[in-house]
C-alpha positions in Angstrom: -19.3 -12.9 -85.8 -17.7 -10.2 -83.6 -17.9 -10.2 -79.9 -18.7 -6.7 -78.4 -18.2 -7.2 -74.7 -15.8 -4.7 -73.2 -16.9 -4.7 -69.6 -18.5 -1.5 -68.4 -17.9 0.3 -71.7 -21.1 -1.3 -73.1 -23.0 0.9 -70.7 -20.7 3.8 -70.0 -19.8 5.6 -73.2 -17.6 8.2 -71.6 -14.4 6.1 -71.5 -11.5 8.4 -72.0 -10.1 7.0 -75.2 -13.5 6.5 -76.7 -13.8 10.2 -76.4 -10.4 10.7 -78.0 -11.3 8.3 -80.9 -14.4 10.4 -81.5 -12.4 13.6 -81.6 -9.9 12.1 -84.0 -12.6 10.9 -86.4 -14.1 14.4 -86.8 -14.0 15.8 -90.4 -11.2 18.2 -91.0 -13.5 21.1 -91.5 -14.4 21.0 -87.8 -10.9 21.0 -86.5 -9.1 24.1 -85.4 -5.5 25.0 -86.1 -3.0 23.5 -83.7 -2.6 26.0 -80.8 0.7 27.7 -79.9 2.1 26.9 -76.5 0.8 30.3 -75.3 -2.7 29.1 -76.1 -2.6 25.8 -74.2 -3.7 27.4 -71.0 -7.0 28.3 -72.6 -8.0 24.8 -73.6 -10.4 24.4 -70.7 -12.3 27.6 -71.6 -16.0 26.7 -72.2 -17.1 26.9 -75.9 -20.1 28.9 -76.9 -22.3 25.8 -77.2 -21.6 24.9 -73.5 -22.2 28.5 -72.4 -25.8 28.2 -73.6 -26.5 25.2 -71.3 -27.2 25.2 -67.6 -24.2 24.3 -65.7 -24.4 21.8 -64.1 -26.8 20.0 -66.4 -27.7 17.5 -63.6 -26.8 16.6 -60.0 -26.6 13.0 -58.8 -26.6 12.5 -55.1 -25.1 16.0 -54.7 -22.4 15.5 -57.4 -22.8 17.9 -60.4 -22.5 16.8 -64.0 -20.9 19.6 -66.0 -22.2 21.0 -69.3 -18.8 20.3 -70.9 -19.3 16.6 -70.0 -22.6 16.6 -71.9 -21.0 18.1 -74.9 -18.3 15.4 -74.9 -20.8 12.6 -74.5 -22.8 14.0 -77.5 -19.7 14.1 -79.5 -19.1 10.4 -78.9 -22.7 9.5 -79.8 -22.3 11.5 -83.1 -18.9 10.2 -83.9 -20.2 7.8 -86.6 -22.2 10.6 -88.3 -19.8 13.5 -88.9 -21.3 16.7 -90.2 -24.9 15.4 -89.8 -27.4 18.1 -89.0 -30.1 17.0 -86.6 -33.6 18.5 -86.5 -34.4 20.3 -83.2 -36.5 17.4 -81.8 -33.7 14.9 -82.4 -31.2 17.3 -80.8 -33.3 17.2 -77.6 -33.4 13.4 -77.8 -29.6 13.3 -78.2 -29.2 15.5 -75.2 -31.5 13.2 -73.2 -29.6 10.1 -74.3 -26.2 11.5 -73.6 -27.3 12.9 -70.2 -28.9 9.5 -69.3 -25.5 7.8 -69.9 -23.7 10.4 -67.8 -26.1 9.8 -64.9 -25.6 6.1 -65.3 -21.8 6.6 -65.3 -22.0 8.8 -62.2 -24.1 6.2 -60.3 -21.7 3.5 -61.2 -18.7 5.6 -60.2 -20.2 6.5 -56.8 -20.6 2.9 -56.0 -17.3 1.9 -57.5 -15.2 4.5 -55.6 -16.0 2.6 -52.4 -13.7 -0.1 -53.7 -10.1 1.3 -53.9 -8.1 0.1 -56.9 -4.5 -0.9 -56.1 -1.7 1.1 -58.0 -4.3 3.3 -59.6 -1.8 5.9 -60.8 0.3 3.3 -62.5 -2.8 1.9 -64.2 -3.7 5.3 -65.4 -0.2 5.9 -66.8 -0.3 2.5 -68.6 -3.8 3.1 -70.1 -2.9 6.6 -71.3 0.3 5.2 -72.8 -1.7 2.5 -74.5 -4.2 5.0 -75.8 -1.5 7.2 -77.3 -0.5 4.3 -79.6 -3.7 4.9 -81.5 -2.3 8.1 -82.8 0.4 8.6 -85.4 2.4 11.1 -83.2 2.2 13.2 -80.1 0.8 16.2 -82.1 -2.3 14.2 -83.2 -2.8 13.0 -79.6 -2.8 16.6 -78.4 -5.2 17.6 -81.2 -7.6 14.9 -80.2 -7.6 16.1 -76.6 -8.1 19.7 -77.7 -11.1 18.7 -79.9 -12.8 17.7 -76.6 -11.9 21.0 -74.9 -9.8 18.9 -72.5 -6.3 19.0 -71.1 -4.1 16.1 -70.0 -5.1 16.5 -66.4 -8.8 16.1 -67.3 -7.9 13.1 -69.5 -6.2 11.5 -66.5 -9.3 12.0 -64.4 -11.5 10.4 -67.1 -9.1 7.5 -67.3 -9.0 7.1 -63.6 -12.8 7.0 -63.4 -13.0 4.5 -66.2 -10.6 2.2 -64.5 -12.5 2.5 -61.2 -15.8 1.7 -62.8 -14.4 -1.2 -64.9 -12.8 -2.7 -61.7 -16.2 -2.5 -59.9 -18.2 -4.1 -62.8 -15.6 -6.8 -63.2 -15.3 -7.6 -59.5 -18.9 -7.2 -58.5 -21.0 -8.1 -61.5 -19.0 -9.9 -64.2 -17.2 -12.3 -61.7 -20.6 -13.9 -60.9 -21.5 -14.5 -64.5 -20.8 -17.7 -66.4 -22.0 -19.0 -69.8 -22.8 -22.8 -70.0 -21.3 -24.7 -72.9 -24.7 -25.7 -74.1 -25.6 -22.0 -74.6 -22.5 -21.4 -76.6 -23.2 -24.4 -78.9 -26.9 -23.5 -79.2 -25.9 -20.0 -80.4 -23.5 -21.4 -83.0 -26.1 -23.9 -84.3 -28.9 -21.4 -84.5 -26.9 -18.6 -86.2 -25.1 -20.3 -89.1 -25.1 -17.0 -91.1 -23.0 -15.3 -88.5 -20.1 -17.7 -89.1 -19.6 -17.4 -92.8 -16.3 -15.7 -93.5 -15.7 -14.3 -96.9 -12.4 -14.1 -98.7 -9.8 -12.2 -96.7 -6.2 -11.0 -97.2 -3.6 -9.8 -94.8 -1.6 -6.9 -96.1 0.9 -4.3 -95.1 1.3 -0.9 -96.6 3.6 2.1 -96.7 1.8 5.4 -97.0 3.0 8.7 -98.5 0.1 10.8 -97.4 -1.4 13.7 -99.3 -3.7 16.2 -97.7 -7.0 16.7 -99.5 -6.1 20.4 -100.1 -2.5 19.6 -101.2 -1.1 21.6 -104.1 0.1 19.9 -107.3 3.7 20.4 -106.2 3.0 18.6 -102.9 1.3 15.7 -104.6 4.2 15.4 -107.0 6.6 15.3 -104.1 4.6 12.6 -102.4 4.5 10.6 -105.6 8.3 10.9 -106.1 8.8 9.8 -102.5 6.6 6.7 -103.0 8.5 5.9 -106.2 11.8 6.1 -104.4 10.6 3.8 -101.7 9.3 1.3 -104.3 12.8 1.3 -105.9 14.3 0.5 -102.5 12.0 -2.4 -102.1 12.9 -3.7 -105.5 16.5 -3.5 -104.5 15.8 -5.8 -101.6 15.1 -3.6 -98.6 12.8 -5.2 -96.0 9.2 -4.0 -96.3 8.5 -3.9 -92.5 11.7 -2.0 -91.9 11.0 0.6 -94.5 7.4 1.0 -93.2 8.8 1.7 -89.7 11.2 4.3 -91.1 8.3 6.2 -92.7 5.9 6.8 -89.8 3.1 8.5 -91.7 0.3 6.4 -90.3 -0.3 4.4 -87.0 0.3 1.0 -88.6 4.0 2.0 -89.3 4.8 0.8 -85.8 3.7 -2.7 -86.8 5.8 -2.6 -89.9 2.7 -1.4 -91.9 0.7 -4.5 -91.0 -3.0 -4.0 -91.3 -4.0 -7.5 -90.3 -6.7 -9.5 -92.1 -9.6 -7.7 -93.8 -12.4 -8.7 -96.1 -13.9 -7.0 -99.2 -15.7 -3.7 -98.5 -13.5 -2.8 -95.6 -10.9 -0.7 -97.5 -11.2 2.0 -100.1 -11.8 0.5 -103.5 -8.5 1.5 -105.1 -6.6 -0.2 -102.2 -8.8 -3.3 -102.1 -8.7 -4.0 -105.8 -4.9 -4.2 -105.7 -4.7 -6.1 -102.4 -7.0 -8.9 -103.5 -5.2 -9.2 -106.9 -1.8 -9.8 -105.3 -0.5 -13.2 -104.2 1.1 -13.7 -100.8 4.6 -12.2 -100.8 4.0 -9.9 -103.8 4.5 -6.1 -103.6 2.4 -3.7 -105.6 3.5 -0.8 -107.7 2.6 2.6 -106.3 -1.1 2.9 -105.8 -3.0 6.3 -105.7 -5.8 6.4 -103.1 -7.7 9.2 -101.5 -5.3 9.0 -98.6 -2.2 9.4 -100.8 0.2 7.1 -102.4 0.5 3.5 -101.1 2.7 0.5 -101.6 1.0 -2.7 -100.7 2.4 -6.1 -99.7 0.1 -9.1 -99.3 1.4 -11.5 -96.6 -1.5 -14.0 -96.5 -4.8 -15.0 -98.1 -7.8 -16.9 -96.9 -10.6 -18.2 -99.1 -14.3 -18.0 -98.1 -15.1 -20.5 -95.4 -17.4 -21.4 -92.5 -15.8 -20.7 -89.2 -15.6 -23.9 -87.1 -17.2 -24.1 -83.7 -13.8 -24.6 -82.2 -12.5 -21.3 -83.6 -15.7 -19.4 -82.9 -16.3 -20.8 -79.4 -14.4 -18.2 -77.3 -15.8 -15.3 -79.2 -19.4 -16.6 -78.8 -18.8 -17.1 -75.0 -17.4 -13.6 -74.7 -20.3 -12.2 -76.7 -22.9 -14.0 -74.6 -21.2 -13.1 -71.4 -21.1 -9.5 -72.5 -24.9 -9.5 -73.0 -25.3 -10.9 -69.5 -23.0 -8.3 -68.0 -24.8 -5.6 -69.8 -28.1 -6.8 -68.4 -26.6 -7.1 -64.9 -25.3 -3.5 -65.1 -28.7 -2.2 -66.3 -30.4 -4.1 -63.4 -27.9 -2.6 -61.0 -28.6 0.9 -62.4 -32.4 0.4 -62.1 -31.9 -0.3 -58.4 -29.4 2.6 -57.9 -31.8 5.1 -59.5 -34.6 4.1 -57.1 -32.6 5.2 -54.1 -30.6 8.1 -55.7 -31.4 11.7 -55.6 -31.2 12.8 -59.3 -31.9 16.4 -60.3 -32.1 17.0 -64.1 -31.5 20.7 -64.7 -31.3 20.5 -68.5 -34.7 21.5 -70.1 
């Protein structure tokens, strides 16, 4: 069972780094070449899609919601379905859903900004720094921002608003919510299927990446690099140290550690090798769609039923998240009754 409560993000999809994650997950065909420094000033130029929309697309208590914000919200909603073409009637439904979330976010923010957040600039700096760790390097971070037609100044504003809303929800709504112990136990007893954990392994890896359009020479070079690294490991070099020295994927900062995962969560070529290794064993070079990998398994867990003791905190968090979501929705129903909302998108 996985708890999904992340405070106001259950209702407000436009958290800054949710947007960035959506941009980073786009298929390569949609991405533009990295801009030269001279192009950076043009990042906020409205794309053609936005130019076709009314701007603003809505006004909430006198505050406009820009067309570019609607485009970003739609990108988040479509992040799990890259390349999918929607029929016209579903495009309109997506517009409606995204705009509804933007209106909700604006209503929350207008209430939240009445409660100042202490050291807001430091909190923004910290959140952006934390978000950057999701990317392999600064270049990938800049690309993700660019995919959203956004610059770092706009990212800071999204982040600031996110912090203000989260503070408001946590202080005003979440603080009043508790989950009785009997509710937690009842959920555990009535949902036994949710607490069956399949076989899992914990593994680390070192990646020598290969682009999908790489030439035979580039693939050969990556393979040779992987073979060299494998020889260094055979000679006794520490796996985590070597992973950190080859920062070709985000997990390199953790020494290549991917944490625990079950079957079906990794590409088949990776999974087959990982589940065949014993803790402490290191694989030969493995070819995958991502490139050439060296895998080390550090732990293994057989299938089991998660105990109530181990599941309790996650159940409590999950149930509290549901209550917070309901409280936020109830707040928004009331806010909409007294707000002046003009929808300009047809």
